[in-house]
SELUMKOL-175537 format. One record per residue (C-alpha): residue in three letters; x, y, z. Coordinates in steps of 0.1 Angstrom, whole numbers, plus 5000, padded with zeros to 4 digits. Example, Ala and Ser with C-alpha at 12.3 -4.5 7.8 and 13.67 -1.06 7.14 Angstrom:
# SELUMKOL-175537
ALA512349555078 SER513749895071 
# end
This chain:
# SELUMKOL-175537
UNK500050005000 UNK501150364994 UNK499650704997 UNK498550874964 UNK496551184957 UNK493451124935 UNK495351284906 UNK498351054910 UNK495950754914 UNK494150834881 UNK497550854864 UNK498550514879 UNK495250354869 UNK495550484833 UNK499050344831 UNK498050004846 UNK495249994819 UNK497850014791 UNK497150374783 UNK499950514761 UNK498950874753 UNK498251154777 UNK497051504766 UNK496051814787 UNK496252184793 UNK497352244829 UNK494652364852 UNK494252324890 UNK493052094904 UNK493851854875 UNK497451944867 UNK499351684886 UNK497551404868 UNK499351434835 UNK502551534852 UNK502451204871 UNK501451014840 UNK504251164819 UNK506851004843 UNK505550654836 UNK507450404813 UNK506150354778 UNK503950664775 UNK503750974754 UNK502351284771 UNK502051654761 UNK500751984771 UNK498452114744 UNK497652484738 UNK494152434751 UNK491652174762 UNK489852164729 UNK493052074711 UNK493951824738 UNK490651634733 UNK490951654695 UNK494551504697 UNK493151244720 UNK490351154696 UNK492851124668 UNK495050894689 UNK492050694700 UNK490850654664 UNK494350524655 UNK493850254682 UNK495750394713 UNK494250414748 UNK494250784757 UNK493850994789 UNK492851364785 UNK492751574817 UNK491451924825 UNK489752134851 UNK486052204851 UNK486252524830 UNK488452344806 UNK485552114798 UNK483752424785 UNK486552464760 UNK486652094751 UNK482852064748 UNK482852094710 UNK484851784702 UNK483451594733 UNK479851614722 UNK480751484687 UNK483051214700 UNK479951084718 UNK478651024683 UNK481750884666 UNK482750664696 UNK486250554700 UNK488950324687 UNK491150274717 UNK489650364750 UNK489350744756 UNK489050864792 UNK488551234801 UNK489251364836 UNK487151664846 UNK488351804879 UNK485752034895 UNK486652304920 UNK483752344946 UNK484652644967 UNK486652804938 UNK490052764954 UNK491752834921 UNK488952904896 UNK486653184884 UNK483452984889 UNK481852674903 UNK480252434879 UNK479252074880 UNK480751864852 UNK478051604857 UNK475851814835 UNK478351774806 UNK478251394809 UNK474551404810 UNK474251634780 UNK476851454759 UNK475451114770 UNK478850974781 UNK479350764812 UNK480550954843 UNK482450794871 UNK482750954906 UNK485650814927 UNK485250874965 UNK488950834973 UNK492250754957 UNK491750384957 UNK488550424937 UNK490250684915 UNK492850424905 UNK490350144900 UNK487850354881 UNK490650494858 UNK492050144852 UNK488549994843 UNK487350304824 UNK489350214793 UNK487649874790 UNK484350044796 UNK485050294769 UNK485950024743 UNK483049794754 UNK480450064747 UNK482350254720 UNK482150584739 UNK484450834757 UNK484250794795 UNK484351094819 UNK485951064854 UNK484551354875 UNK486851444904 UNK486751744927 UNK489451934945 UNK489151724976 UNK489551394957 UNK492251534934 UNK494551664961 UNK493851444992 UNK496251144996 UNK494750815007 UNK496050455006 UNK496050264973 UNK497449934962 UNK499249994929 UNK499349714904 UNK501249604873 UNK500849754838 UNK498749554813 UNK500249574779 UNK497349624755 UNK497949604718 UNK496649904699 UNK493549844679 UNK494249844642 UNK492950144624 UNK490550084596 UNK489150354573 UNK485450404582 UNK483950734571 UNK480550634584 UNK481950624620 UNK484450914619 UNK483151174593 UNK480451354611 UNK478651514581 UNK474851494583 UNK474551184562 UNK476750994586 UNK475851174619 UNK472251084616 UNK472850704618 UNK475450764645 UNK472750934666 UNK470750614665 UNK473950424676 UNK474150674705 UNK470550614715 UNK470950244715 UNK474150284736 UNK472250494761 UNK469850204766 UNK472649954769 UNK474450174795 UNK471250204815 UNK470949834816 UNK474649784825 UNK474650044854 UNK471949854873 UNK474449584884 UNK477649794881 UNK480149714908 UNK481150084909 UNK477950154929 UNK477750044965 UNK475150044993 UNK476550095028 UNK473949985053 UNK473550175086 UNK471350115116 UNK469250425111 UNK465950475092 UNK467250735067 UNK469050685035 UNK471450915017 UNK472350914980 UNK475651074972 UNK478751054950 UNK482451134951 UNK483951334980 UNK480451394994 UNK480351035004 UNK483351075028 UNK481651375045 UNK478251195048 UNK479850875062 UNK481551085090 UNK478651315097 UNK475851055097 UNK477350725108 UNK473850565114 UNK472550645079 UNK472350395050 UNK474250535021 UNK473850464983 UNK477350554971 UNK477150624934 UNK480350544915 UNK478550604883 UNK476650934883 UNK475450914847 UNK473450714838 UNK471950654872 UNK470850294882 UNK467150384885 UNK465850044896 UNK468649994922 UNK467950344936 UNK464250274938 UNK464949954957 UNK467250144981 UNK464550414986 UNK461950144994 UNK464350005021 UNK464450325042 UNK461950565057 UNK463250875040 UNK465750945012 UNK468051245011 UNK470551354984 UNK473751524995 UNK475851694968 UNK478052004963 UNK477352314944 UNK474352204922 UNK471152014922 UNK472251774894 UNK471951454915 UNK468751544934 UNK467051634901 UNK468251314885 UNK467151104914 UNK463651264913 UNK463551184876 UNK463850824886 UNK460450854904 UNK461950874939 UNK460651114965 UNK463651314978 UNK463151455013 UNK464451805022 UNK466851835051 UNK465552025082 UNK468052305074 UNK469052365038 UNK472552245027 UNK474752525014 UNK474152594977 UNK477752704971 UNK481152594982 UNK482552264996 UNK480652055020 UNK482051945054 UNK480751695079 UNK479851985102 UNK477652145075 UNK475951815068 UNK475251745105 UNK473852095108 UNK471552035078 UNK470151725095 UNK469751895128 UNK472551705145 UNK474951855170 UNK478351965157 UNK481251725161 UNK483751835187 UNK487051975173 UNK489852175187 UNK489052545183 UNK490852715155 UNK493053005163 UNK491353345159 UNK494353575162 UNK496153465131 UNK497053755107 UNK495253765074 UNK497253635044 UNK495553775013 UNK497053644980 UNK499653864964 UNK502153854935 UNK505453714946 UNK508353944957 UNK510054054925 UNK507253934902 UNK507854094868 UNK504154174864 UNK504054414894 UNK505454724877 UNK503154684847 UNK500154684870 UNK501454974890 UNK501855184858 UNK498455084845 UNK496955204878 UNK498855534874 UNK497455564839 UNK493855504852 UNK493455264823 UNK490455034818 UNK492254694821 UNK490654384808 UNK492354094825 UNK492753724820 UNK493253394838 UNK496653354856 UNK498553464886 UNK498553814872 UNK494753824880 UNK496153934915 UNK496754274899 UNK493154334906 UNK493654344943 UNK494754644965 UNK497054824966 UNK497554784928 UNK493854764920 UNK494654774883 UNK492254534867 UNK488654584857 UNK487554244844 UNK488453884843 UNK486053624827 UNK487853334810 UNK490953234791 UNK491553474762 UNK488753714772 UNK491054004779 UNK491854064742 UNK488254014730 UNK486754224758 UNK489154504752 UNK487954514716 UNK484354524729 UNK485154814752 UNK486755004722 UNK483654944701 UNK481255064728 UNK483355364737 UNK484255464701 UNK483855844695 UNK483855934731 UNK486456064754 UNK487455774776 UNK490255624796 UNK492755414776 UNK491655044772 UNK494454784779 UNK494254404777 UNK496554204799 UNK497253844791 UNK500053584800 UNK502153404774 UNK500553064780 UNK497053204780 UNK497953394748 UNK498753064732 UNK495652904747 UNK493053134732 UNK494453494731 UNK495753444696 UNK492353374681 UNK490953684699 UNK493853894685 UNK493153764650 UNK489553874653 UNK490554214666 UNK493054264637 UNK490554144612 UNK487954394624 UNK490554674624 UNK490454704662 UNK492554944683 UNK493754964719 UNK496754814737 UNK497454454745 UNK500054364771 UNK501454014769 UNK503053934802 UNK505653684791 UNK507153524822 UNK508453234802 UNK506252974818 UNK502652874828 UNK503253004863 UNK499952974881 UNK499552594877 UNK503152514886 UNK505452644859 UNK504552414830 UNK505852464795 UNK503952624766 UNK504652704729 UNK506253044737 UNK508952894760 UNK509352574740 UNK509452344770 UNK507452024765 UNK506051794792 UNK508551514787 UNK511351754776 UNK511351634740 UNK512951854713 UNK510652144706 UNK510252484689 UNK510052804709 UNK507553024691 UNK508353394690 UNK505453604703 UNK506453934686 UNK507053754652 UNK503753574654 UNK501953904663 UNK503754094635 UNK502753824610 UNK499053884619 UNK499554244607 UNK500054434640 UNK502654704632 UNK503354834666 UNK504954544684 UNK507554604711 UNK509454394737 UNK510054564771 UNK511854464803 UNK509054484829 UNK511554544857 UNK512554874842 UNK510055124855 UNK510955404831 UNK510755174801 UNK507355034811 UNK505955384818 UNK507155514784 UNK505855214764 UNK502455224780 UNK502055604776 UNK503155584739 UNK500955284731 UNK497755424747 UNK498255764732 UNK497555644696 UNK494455514678 UNK496355214665 UNK496554864678 UNK499654804699 UNK501054484714 UNK503554524742 UNK505454214752 UNK506754244787 UNK509353974790 UNK511053854821 UNK511153514837 UNK508953414866 UNK511053464898 UNK510253104908 UNK511652974875 UNK515353074877 UNK515653194913 UNK518753414906 UNK518053634935 UNK520153934944 UNK521054044980 UNK518054204999 UNK517654574998 UNK517654805029 UNK515855125039 UNK518255405046 UNK518055715068 UNK516455925040 UNK513055755041 UNK510256005046 UNK507455755051 UNK505655865020 UNK504355515014 UNK504955504976 UNK506955184978 UNK504355014999 UNK501855094971 UNK503554824950 UNK501954554972 UNK505254354975 UNK505054105004 UNK508554205014 UNK507554565019 UNK505854705050 UNK505855005073 UNK507055075108 UNK504755235133 UNK506555565126 UNK505555525089 UNK509055455076 UNK509355185050 UNK510354835062 UNK511854555041 UNK511754195052 UNK515154045043 UNK513753695044 UNK511353785015 UNK513254044995 UNK514953914964 UNK516754234955 UNK514754304923 UNK515054674928 UNK511554764917 UNK510754954949 UNK514055144947 UNK513055284913 UNK509955434928 UNK511755594957 UNK512355964949 UNK514556004979 UNK516955714971 UNK516255575005 UNK516155214993 UNK519655084988 UNK521654754987 UNK522154615022 
# end
């Protein structure tokens, strides 16, 4: 036995099943899955520019006969939905398994959503592991399930399953020969003449899956001594088992399609049935659709965020479990850009410009928080460029603040390029800042096309952002050192002063990437306590009770950004 996170267990299960191809775009809480898979023997794994491309690569490899694992976070399923829905028509060659890692509580995401709805809408089986052991088993068996029913299979995880380590028993790899590829346009060419018959195939498959799931070993009834029954899936099972030890529990390992007959038999065996789930009413609605009367808890369960045993006990009118009291005097630790982050000066100068800043997904989203407060919007990957164009359209002909889009290098490759092409095509204006820190920083410093680093360190090509942008027809393209305050200020002033489209590439490595730190800086005797340096929001900067600036030498990396803002030359090398 060994401890594995749910992500690691899914990677292990895929490897044991003979999966040979892994594809993904990194996104918390799914990222570690493909990183773990890439380290296995006999596999090919790659970061793709986005989740849509990853699933399309996966469909191609599956059609060619390989077993394929595609991983993404819940919002990545939105991007991948186009090929996913059609793959449910075409079916598979080799088994195709898709991990959708949901994030109840939004620990690292811009929304909460329930990927069960995608499985239901696409009519693909959805498996819900409740711990790492089930994650391994379900992943291992999902490939055979995929091939048996000729359909992609979704494994739906959540942040608690993805990142919690529980015991698993790892097994040996099964060497599975690739299925031979045979040309079959009626299966793979989804033009209307072929898609219509495949729709009938899909409908028959749904009937077959509904029959299969009734006796599926992934589902389990855990009998208690009490009179109530609870239906749940995934991480919610662990919370229910702790909160309501007397309850009988129907633990769903397959959340689509539901085993309607087995659920009705369970409901008949208890006095009342409750459904416990996180963040949506998917499961409760689906259980009711089976003709089962679902009771309401005495107090409503939270409609947002993660569940806990305490919340479940409270909903059922039970006393809270006793725990040690949490400390109440701990200082707040709001998220902040790292000391020396190359994005900080750009946001400081945008704030000084009073620009309308459309932001994007990445650690630079923290530029929206005080004291920088330099971002107006963040919606989804690539939206910064498209939304900036929308602002310019709506504000055309009026006197308005400059409109600036901010996007990272990896996100620019993910979906910013297509947004820029649309802006160029429609003769858009404004300023686009590409914050090129040479990595995909927020999810753990993965590679991307603009730094040329691949998941398994294979030979690659490093794409040139400014050359790609110039090839699209943008005439004003510049590369600026974001640690040079004067250069950043000048470039932003010049770009926002014109009616043309400008792309500014602010290039400097993430401070966690190279870690070539200089000696910490020190506040000298000339400090007036003006507070300008503290306005940078650097975690290494603070203020004494007297108002003088204070630098924490344990955090300062000697980047010198604060020194450039000090008009009194009070910040000097130690």
